[in-house]
C-alpha positions in Angstrom: 106.0 121.8 80.6 107.0 123.8 83.7 109.5 122.5 86.2 108.8 119.0 84.9 105.0 119.2 85.3 103.0 117.4 82.7 101.7 119.6 79.8 98.6 121.8 80.2 96.8 119.4 77.8 97.8 116.3 79.8 96.7 118.0 83.0 93.4 119.0 81.4 92.7 115.4 80.3 93.5 114.1 83.8 91.1 116.7 85.2 88.2 115.6 83.0 88.9 111.9 83.9 88.9 112.8 87.6 85.7 115.0 87.3 84.0 112.1 85.5 84.6 109.9 88.6 83.0 112.4 90.9 80.2 113.8 88.8 79.1 110.9 86.7 80.3 108.1 89.0 82.8 106.8 86.5 80.0 105.2 84.6 81.8 105.3 81.2 85.4 104.9 82.5 86.2 103.9 86.1 89.6 105.0 87.4 89.8 104.9 91.3 93.2 106.8 91.2 92.1 109.7 89.0 91.0 112.0 91.8 93.9 111.0 94.2 96.6 111.9 91.7 95.2 115.4 91.3 94.3 116.1 94.9 97.1 118.6 95.3 95.9 120.6 92.4 92.3 121.0 93.5 92.5 124.8 93.4 94.0 125.0 90.0 91.6 126.9 87.7 92.3 124.3 84.9 91.2 121.5 87.2 88.2 123.4 88.5 86.9 124.0 85.0 86.6 120.3 84.3 84.1 120.0 87.2 81.6 122.6 85.8 78.2 121.0 85.0 78.3 122.4 81.5 81.4 120.5 80.6 79.7 117.1 80.8 80.0 116.4 77.1 83.8 116.9 77.2 84.1 114.7 80.3 82.2 111.9 78.6 84.3 112.3 75.5 87.6 112.1 77.5 86.2 109.1 79.5 85.1 107.3 76.3 88.6 107.8 74.8 90.2 106.3 77.8 87.7 103.4 77.9 88.3 102.7 74.2 92.1 102.7 74.8 91.9 100.3 77.7 89.5 98.0 75.7 92.2 98.0 73.0 94.8 96.9 75.6 92.4 94.1 76.7 92.1 92.9 73.0 95.9 93.0 72.7 96.3 90.9 75.9 93.8 88.4 74.4 96.1 88.2 71.3 99.0 87.3 73.5 100.7 90.6 74.0 102.5 91.0 77.3 104.1 94.4 76.9 102.2 97.7 76.9 103.8 101.1 76.4 102.2 104.4 77.4 103.8 107.1 75.2 103.6 110.5 76.8 101.9 109.0 79.8 101.4 112.2 81.6 99.0 111.7 84.6 97.5 108.5 83.2 97.2 105.8 85.9 96.9 102.6 83.8 100.4 101.5 84.8 99.5 101.7 88.5 96.1 100.0 88.0 97.3 97.3 85.5 94.4 94.8 85.7 96.4 92.3 83.5 99.4 92.0 85.9 98.3 88.4 86.8 98.5 87.5 83.1 102.1 88.9 83.0 101.5 92.3 81.3 104.4 94.6 81.8 103.7 98.4 81.4 106.4 100.8 80.3 105.7 104.5 80.8 107.6 106.7 78.4 108.0 110.4 79.1 110.5 113.2 79.5 112.9 112.6 82.4 111.7 115.8 84.3 108.1 114.9 83.8 108.6 111.4 85.1 110.5 112.7 88.1 107.6 115.1 88.9 105.0 112.3 88.4 106.9 109.8 90.7 107.0 112.5 93.4 103.3 113.0 93.0 102.6 109.3 93.2 104.7 109.0 96.3 103.0 112.0 98.0 99.6 110.6 97.4 100.7 107.1 98.5 99.8 105.4 95.2 101.9 102.3 95.1 104.0 101.3 92.1 103.3 97.7 91.1 106.3 95.5 90.1 104.8 95.3 86.5 105.4 99.1 86.0 108.6 100.4 84.6 109.4 104.1 83.9 111.4 104.7 80.7 112.7 108.2 80.7 113.4 109.4 77.2 114.7 112.8 76.2 114.0 112.6 72.5 116.6 115.2 71.7 119.3 112.8 72.9 117.9 109.3 72.6 115.6 107.4 70.3 112.4 105.7 71.5 113.9 102.3 70.7 117.0 102.9 72.7 115.1 104.3 75.6 112.7 101.4 75.8 115.5 98.8 75.4 117.4 100.4 78.2 114.4 100.0 80.4 114.0 96.3 79.7 111.6 96.3 76.8 112.0 93.3 74.6 111.7 94.2 70.8 111.6 90.5 70.0 108.1 90.3 71.6 104.9 92.0 70.5 103.8 95.1 72.3 100.8 97.5 72.4 101.2 101.3 72.6 98.8 103.7 74.3 99.4 107.1 72.7 96.7 109.5 73.6 96.7 113.3 73.4 100.1 113.4 71.7 99.9 113.0 68.0 98.5 116.4 67.1 101.5 118.1 68.8 104.1 116.1 66.8 105.3 116.7 63.3 104.0 114.5 60.5 107.4 112.8 60.2 107.7 112.1 63.9 104.2 110.5 63.9 105.0 108.2 61.0 108.5 107.4 62.4 106.9 106.2 65.7 104.2 104.2 63.9 107.0 102.7 61.7 108.8 101.6 64.8 105.7 99.9 66.2 105.0 98.2 62.8 108.5 96.7 62.9 107.7 94.8 66.1 106.4 91.2 65.9 102.8 90.3 64.8 100.1 91.1 67.3 101.7 94.5 68.1 99.6 97.6 67.7 98.6 101.0 69.0 95.7 103.2 70.0 96.0 106.9 69.4 94.0 110.0 68.5 94.4 112.5 65.7 92.6 115.5 64.1 91.4 116.1 60.6 92.8 119.2 58.8 90.8 122.4 59.6 89.7 122.8 55.9 87.9 119.5 56.2 85.6 120.8 58.9 82.2 122.4 58.3 82.5 126.2 58.2 80.7 126.6 61.5 83.3 124.5 63.3 86.4 126.1 61.8 86.2 129.2 64.0 86.0 127.0 67.1 89.0 124.9 65.9 91.0 128.1 65.3 90.3 129.4 68.7 91.3 126.1 70.3 94.5 126.0 68.2 95.4 129.5 69.2 94.9 128.6 72.9 97.1 125.5 72.5 99.8 127.5 70.7 99.8 130.2 73.4 100.3 127.5 76.0 103.3 126.3 74.0 101.7 123.3 72.5 100.8 124.1 68.9 99.0 121.7 66.6 101.6 120.4 64.2 100.0 117.5 62.3 96.6 116.6 60.8 95.4 113.6 58.9 92.4 112.7 56.9 91.0 109.2 57.7 91.8 108.0 54.1 95.4 109.4 54.3 96.0 107.8 57.6 94.6 104.5 56.4 97.0 104.5 53.5 99.9 105.3 55.7 99.1 102.6 58.1 98.7 100.0 55.3 102.0 101.1 53.8 103.7 100.7 57.2 102.4 97.1 57.6 99.4 97.5 59.9 96.8 95.0 58.8 93.7 95.9 60.8 92.2 99.1 62.3 89.1 100.7 63.8 88.8 104.4 63.4 86.0 106.3 65.2 85.1 110.0 65.7 84.9 111.3 69.2 81.2 112.0 68.9 80.4 108.5 67.8 82.8 107.1 70.5 80.8 108.7 73.3 77.6 107.3 71.9 79.1 103.8 72.0 79.5 103.8 75.7 76.8 106.3 76.7 73.9 105.4 74.3 71.3 107.3 76.4 73.2 110.6 76.4 72.4 113.3 73.9 75.3 115.7 73.2 74.5 119.4 73.5 73.5 121.1 70.3 76.6 123.2 70.3 79.0 120.2 70.8 81.5 119.6 68.0 84.2 117.0 68.1 86.2 119.3 65.6 87.3 116.3 63.4 88.9 114.4 66.3 89.3 110.7 65.9 90.7 107.8 68.0 92.0 104.8 66.1 93.0 101.3 67.2 95.3 99.6 64.7 97.4 96.4 64.9 99.4 93.8 63.0 97.7 90.5 62.7 100.1 87.8 63.8 
């Protein structure tokens, strides 16, 4: 994070979401604000890279992940949840688009204070309005817990909530991930989360390990090293132990096929053991 700017991985994900709107017409995931929020960064090489024709598979994977997450929010609203929390929201625009505001869904965006200040400035500069259903919860985790930060922002722990937690878990320690999931599991029935995670490198086919190692080295050099990995069975046991009673775990490659059945991924494409999971507590 530089001068409060979202992390390089958060900016990269936002770039792929934006490029998907322009190059594929948002056919997997439609976000009318994705291009606007990045307009001032059009000349950034990181942003430009997402618009290259050969990055279509990555664009579709990122779009499918966002679609899966917002489908999970829709399911939570159907269960009666009226609080959504975007953890490490970065440049995500769900809180500004909130299609469930008429049903009473409140959205809390949790991020570092400096990052949120930067984002609010960017939203103001691009004239993206802030709906009354959106609340920013600035949390410096070195000084305040997630529970305290959310409560100070008006979050009600006596009511169920759904957490959108994308592009964050791999960069947290194993303990921090389980502590956060434990907090979510302690909320009333109907609560849940959607998040992504990666399998350990030694679980990957040999031909994919070198690619994973190169990506891990790039992330570490950018100051965002991979800190935690889970096998699907290990994570399933952890979630069950914490009290989650239902889950859907899907690999990135399969996720893209769910929403883009006619698309054939390039022969060299590898999801490198990346998964996205939707888990909840049945009320």
